[in-house]
Every structure is written in C-alpha cells, then in structure tokens.
Wavefront OBJ file of the C-alpha trace (Angstrom):
o trace
v 16.953 -16.861 -0.352
v 19.512 -18.569 -2.494
v 22.596 -17.045 -4.138
v 20.825 -16.499 -7.466
v 18.029 -14.474 -5.828
v 20.526 -12.519 -3.720
v 22.726 -11.687 -6.742
v 19.774 -10.603 -8.867
v 18.322 -8.378 -6.124
v 21.596 -6.792 -4.989
v 22.701 -5.894 -8.533
v 19.385 -4.277 -9.524
v 19.330 -0.589 -8.494
v 15.510 -0.607 -8.249
v 15.388 -3.699 -6.039
v 18.530 -3.643 -3.893
v 16.737 -1.487 -1.291
v 14.155 -4.249 -0.904
v 16.664 -6.954 -0.014
v 15.663 -7.108 3.675
v 11.968 -7.104 2.838
v 12.439 -9.992 0.417
v 14.522 -11.959 2.920
v 11.763 -11.712 5.515
v 8.778 -11.987 3.173
v 9.814 -14.774 0.805
v 12.296 -16.715 2.937
v 11.800 -16.363 6.708
v 8.005 -16.038 7.062
v 7.116 -19.011 4.843
v 9.517 -21.222 6.786
v 8.121 -20.088 10.160
v 4.422 -20.093 9.262
v 4.446 -23.172 7.027
v 1.121 -24.092 5.441
v -0.652 -21.191 7.208
v 1.538 -18.580 5.506
v -0.916 -17.518 2.780
v -3.886 -17.253 5.143
v -1.952 -15.286 7.766
v -0.504 -13.049 5.059
v -4.024 -12.278 3.764
v -5.269 -11.288 7.213
v -2.102 -9.264 7.823
v -2.912 -7.326 4.635
v -6.431 -6.672 5.917
v -4.994 -5.490 9.243
v -2.594 -3.093 7.480
v -5.498 -1.705 5.463
v -7.485 -1.022 8.638
v -4.598 1.069 9.976
v -3.891 2.591 6.534
v -7.435 3.259 5.390
v -7.442 4.881 1.953
v -10.078 7.215 0.492
v -10.286 5.986 -3.112
v -8.848 3.701 -5.771
v -6.289 6.297 -6.889
v -4.888 6.404 -3.343
v -4.782 2.597 -3.343
v -2.716 2.427 -6.532
v -0.443 5.240 -5.328
v 0.069 3.446 -2.003
v 1.231 0.306 -3.842
v 3.730 2.332 -5.877
v 5.035 4.327 -2.907
v 5.418 1.317 -0.621
v 7.154 -0.711 -3.353
v 4.475 -3.413 -3.416
v 4.268 -3.290 -7.210
v 2.243 -1.323 -9.729
v -1.493 -1.855 -9.171
v -3.953 -1.216 -12.007
v -7.737 -1.381 -11.791
v -8.624 -3.352 -14.930
v -12.394 -3.586 -14.697
v -15.261 -3.012 -12.319
v -18.507 -4.790 -13.098
v -21.353 -5.866 -10.871
v -19.930 -7.269 -7.681
v -16.340 -7.719 -8.900
v -13.264 -5.578 -9.334
v -10.354 -6.969 -11.348
v -6.827 -5.757 -10.608
v -3.430 -6.368 -12.151
v -0.300 -6.202 -10.032
v 2.982 -5.941 -11.931
v 6.272 -4.054 -11.990
v 9.893 -4.917 -11.233
v 9.287 -6.136 -7.690
v 6.465 -8.465 -8.785
v 8.344 -9.772 -11.820
v 11.425 -10.544 -9.740
v 9.481 -12.209 -6.914
v 7.703 -14.409 -9.466
v 11.022 -15.237 -11.093
v 13.178 -15.783 -8.005
v 10.962 -17.574 -5.502
v 9.158 -20.909 -5.757
v 5.946 -19.739 -4.087
v 5.905 -15.935 -3.847
v 3.018 -14.783 -1.707
v 0.697 -12.023 -2.925
v -1.988 -12.664 -0.311
v -0.824 -9.670 1.752
v -1.601 -7.461 -1.247
v -4.940 -9.229 -1.831
v -5.989 -8.684 1.794
v -4.918 -5.046 1.658
v -6.942 -4.494 -1.527
v -10.023 -6.272 -0.112
v -10.095 -4.266 3.105
v -9.573 -0.946 1.340
v -12.333 -1.740 -1.179
v -14.560 -2.522 1.787
v -13.761 0.891 3.267
v -14.131 2.785 -0.017
v -17.435 1.132 -0.966
v -18.831 0.582 2.538
v -19.604 -3.024 1.546
v -18.010 -6.269 2.693
v -15.241 -7.333 0.318
v -12.824 -10.225 -0.125
v -10.095 -10.722 -2.714
v -8.485 -13.752 -4.238
v -5.491 -14.374 -6.438
v -6.907 -15.174 -9.856
v -3.834 -15.896 -11.930
v -0.099 -15.424 -11.766
v 1.894 -15.187 -14.961
v 5.604 -15.474 -14.161
v 6.678 -15.189 -17.815
v 4.854 -11.862 -18.232
v 5.456 -10.703 -14.646
v 1.966 -10.039 -13.364
v -0.607 -11.230 -10.858
v -4.366 -10.889 -11.360
v -6.458 -10.254 -8.245
v -10.252 -10.276 -8.123
v -12.169 -8.475 -5.385
v -15.687 -9.701 -4.672
v -18.075 -7.093 -3.274
v -20.997 -8.153 -1.107
v -24.292 -6.276 -0.765
v -23.809 -6.404 3.007
v -22.438 -3.469 4.944
v -19.250 -4.053 6.953
v -19.458 -4.845 10.645
v -19.306 -1.682 12.762
v -15.966 -0.859 14.301
v -13.907 -2.746 11.723
v -12.328 0.395 10.284
v -9.967 3.048 11.536
v -11.576 6.416 12.163
v -8.637 8.357 10.742
v -7.979 7.996 7.000
v -4.394 7.572 5.847
v -3.522 10.586 3.712
v -1.534 9.818 0.587
v 0.978 12.447 -0.486
v 1.315 12.601 -4.229
v 4.803 14.027 -4.958
v 3.781 15.447 -8.359
v 0.807 17.193 -6.760
v 2.985 18.488 -3.920
v 5.529 19.913 -6.408
v 2.871 21.753 -8.418
v 1.333 23.124 -5.195
v 4.721 24.527 -4.092
v 5.312 26.029 -7.560
v 2.052 27.983 -7.234
v 3.103 29.468 -3.886
l 1 2 3 4 5 6 7 8 9 10 11 12 13 14 15 16 17 18 19 20 21 22 23 24 25 26 27 28 29 30 31 32 33 34 35 36 37 38 39 40 41 42 43 44 45 46 47 48 49 50 51 52 53 54 55 56 57 58 59 60 61 62 63 64 65 66 67 68 69 70 71 72 73 74 75 76 77 78 79 80 81 82 83 84 85 86 87 88 89 90 91 92 93 94 95 96 97 98 99 100 101 102 103 104 105 106 107 108 109 110 111 112 113 114 115 116 117 118 119 120 121 122 123 124 125 126 127 128 129 130 131 132 133 134 135 136 137 138 139 140 141 142 143 144 145 146 147 148 149 150 151 152 153 154 155 156 157 158 159 160 161 162 163 164 165 166 167 168 169 170 171 172
C-alpha cells in the first residue's frame, strides 16, 4: 500500500475501518502468494461459503453489504448463468487504488453459495471490471450436475437483517 492509497482510505469515513483488511488483502497476500494469488483467493472464497452457507440470494447480497465486501446485485438469471454486479465504495476504491485488485474471493464465495442454494455445481468468473465506473461483473455458471456429497456445511449461516430486527422489536 502506497501513501496515496493510505491517505485516501484513512480520510474516508466509510473506508477507514477497512484499512487493515486492505493492507492484508491488496498488499501482503499478493506479495506472498505471487502468481497463485487469484486461484488461492477463489478457493478461499469457496471455503468461506462452505462455513457461511446462505439460504437464498437475498441473504447473499445482505452478507456482502454487512461484511463490507461491496454491494452485490443480481442482474440476470437465464439458463445456466447468473450475472452479478459488485460495486460500492469499497469496490470503487480498490479498483482505483490498487494495480491488480483481486475479486476472486468474492467470485468463489458467490459460486459456492449458488451451488448450495440451487443444489447444482457452480463456478464463477470475473467477467469485466470497470474502474472508471467502479464495478465488477461476475458470471456464475450452473451445471446440471448435483454437488458432491459432504461438500456443504450442515448448519446454515443465519443472516440478521437489522431493518427486520427493528420492526420485529417494535411489534413486541
């Protein structure tokens, strides 16, 4: 992380809390893992999704928002493909500040959760990054094959939606 990236992150109220994450994710890990960084990041995302198995697409988009991974939008589902857009302050700044920001962790996480939700094998790939507009397009490819047994957690990760929680407490 150079001085420009540090200054931009530390002076942005929405991003200053992510300073450590950015230091590790876009500075340390690429230098340690070298050319294997993207592949390892993808499989790390799949691993996280196995331990944080989500029930539906709404939970997936909420998870991205809550864990400050960016704002995830399902753009289109047709046939054996799902198209996603990842954007938001954290994505825009990573695209702007780093030479090769990695979004393979997010792609792996999306693929594994789609596999769980649909009970079909799934893989994702980065389709396009647009640094000037601050977004990343991710395509998930869905197979007709069922996933291999034992590849998923048995306990789903329960997303807490703060707006839902507030309205539940107001009813009590």
